[in-house]
N, C-alpha and C positions, 0 to 999 in steps of 0.2 A: 504494500500500500504506500509506503514511503517512497519507493522507487517510482511508482506510477505518478504520485503527486509531484515529485521532483521533475519528471520528464514532461508533465503537462504545463509547467510554467512557460510563459512566453519569454524566452531568453534569447539573446543574441549569440552569435558564434563566439564572440569575445568572452562573454560570460560563461559559455560552455567550456572554453579553454581554461578559464581561471579555476575550474573545479580541481584541476590537477594539483593545486597548491592549497586547497581548503583543508582545515584540520578534520580529523575523524570525529564524528558526533560522539557525545558522551554515552548515549544509549542508542543502540541500533541492533535489531535482530538479524541484520543482513548476514552476519558471519555464521550464525547458527543455521540459517536457511541455506547459505552457501554450502556448508558442510553436509546438509541433508541432500541437496541437489547432486552432490558428488558421492553419493552412496555407491559402494562397490557392486551393487546389483545392476547398476546401469552401465551401458557401453559409453565410451568416451564421447561419441557424437551426441548421445542423449543427455549426458551430463552438461555439455556445452549449451545445448538448446534449452534445457530446463533452467539452467543458471541465468541465461539471458532473459528468459521469460519471467521467472519467479523472483529473481534478485535484481537483475538489471532493469526490469520494467519495460523492456522492448516489446512491441506487439509481435504477434505471430508473423504478420506480413513483413515486418522489418527483419526478423530473424531469418525468414525464408529468403529474403533479398540478399542478406549477407552471405548466405550459403549457396546462392544460385539455384534454388529449388522453388517449387510452388508453395503457396500458402497452405493448400490442402495437405500436401505431403508433410510439411513441417508441423501443422496442427496435429496430424496423426502421430507423429513422432513424439511430440510433447505429451499428448494424451496417454500414449502407451507408457511413457516414462513414469507418469504419475500413477498409473495403474500398477506398474511393477513395484514402485515404492510401497504402495498400499499392501500388495501381496507379501512383500518382504517384511511387513510389520514395522516399517520405519516410523519413528516418532520425532516430533519437533523438540528434541533435547540435544544438547551438545554431546558428542561422542567423547569417550574417555579411553585412556590407556593406548594399547596398540592400535585400536580402531581409529582413534583420533590421529595418530601418526600417519597411517596409511591414507586417511581421508584428507589430511593436510597436503600430502603429496599430490593427490588427485585434484585438489583445489588449485594448487599452483599450476598444474598442467592445464587445467581449464582456463585460468586467467591468462596464461601464456598464449593459448590458442585464440582467446577473445581479442587480446591485444594485437596479435599478428593479423587477424582478419581486419581489424580497424586500421592498422598501419599500412597494409597493402590489400585493399579490398578485392575480393575475387569476382565481384559483380557490381554493376553500376558504373556511372560515368566518371566518378571521382576516384583519385588514387587512394585517399584515406577516408575513413569514417570516424569523425571526431566523437560521435556518440559512443562507439565501441571502445576506442582508446581511453577516453575519459572515464568510462565505467570500469574498465579493467584496472586503471590506476587507482580509482577510488577504492575498489575492493582489495587491491594489493596493499594499499595503505592500512586498511582495516585488518588484514591478515598480519601485517608487520606489527601493528599495535598490539594484537593479541598474542604474538609470539616474537617479541623483540630480540630474543637470543637465538632464534632460528637463523642460521647463516644463509640458508637458501631463500628464506622469505625476504631477507635483506637483499640478497643478490637479485631476486626477481624484481623487486621494486626499483632497485638501482638501475637495472637493465631497461625497464620501461621508461624511467625518468630521463635517462641519458639519450635514449632513442627519440623520445617525445621532444626533447630539447632542440632537435634539429628539424622539426616538422616544417617550420616556416621557410627553411632554406632548401628543402628537398626538391621543389619544383620551380621552374622559371615562369616568366610572364605568359608563355604559350602553354603552360601546363605540363611541359615535358620534364622528365627526371633530370636532376643535376647531380653528377657524380660527387662523391664525398670530397675529393680533393679539389673540386671546383666550387664548392658551396661558399657563400658569403657568410663567414663565421660571425659577423656582427649581428646576424639575424638569429643566431642560436640563443636560446633562453638560458641566460647565465645562472639564474636561480636554480633551475632544474639540474644544470650541470654540476653546480656546487653540492646540491642535495644528494644527487645520485653518487657522486664521487665520495662524499663523506660516508654514505651508507656502505659502499663496497670496501672502502679503506678500513672501516670499523670491524669488518669480519674477515677480511682477506688474511690468510695465513693462520687462522684460528684452528683449522683442521683441514683435512683433505677437501678441496673445493669441489662442489657439485656443479652440474651443468649451467645453472643460472648465474652462479658466480663467475664461471669461466667465460660465459658469453658477455 
């Protein structure tokens, strides 16, 4: 419900972009819901779709568009995912112990996929989908706040912020891609660069690095 209300506000693209630096709300059930959507009974594709619908607040049509499929197909996928959770006896309670650890790994994978889809959209006329990248960053912030000592949660958020910092410089006036070594670095978001760098510096070398830290 919070996600739906947030997305229904009439905001400009600039205000959407500013969400990447907003603080995490003091109380928000999104993380519990996110962990539920990433239940091990669901296939990765269903986890992503259900997360976008239930936590991200995207419409079924928007999720279908992001995945290059029809609204009817995506609606069926989401409906089946909900039914599967019901049959598995899933409850709206935070997982504990080993289940929480495996679920956290699934959550990070889902957020990584959501961000990737927003960073380079597989469907539609635009290179990026700001709604997806902003939502992935918002949820990654929430995950990091819940597990600040998790090196991979730090690495995932740092990765998103550092990539997002270059968004404005990725395309030229004609909409074409600009290679990294040709980008105008004055257009990079320095606040996101500093934040992302500080996150990865804080956990790098703490133990064997995982894939998000390495990226």
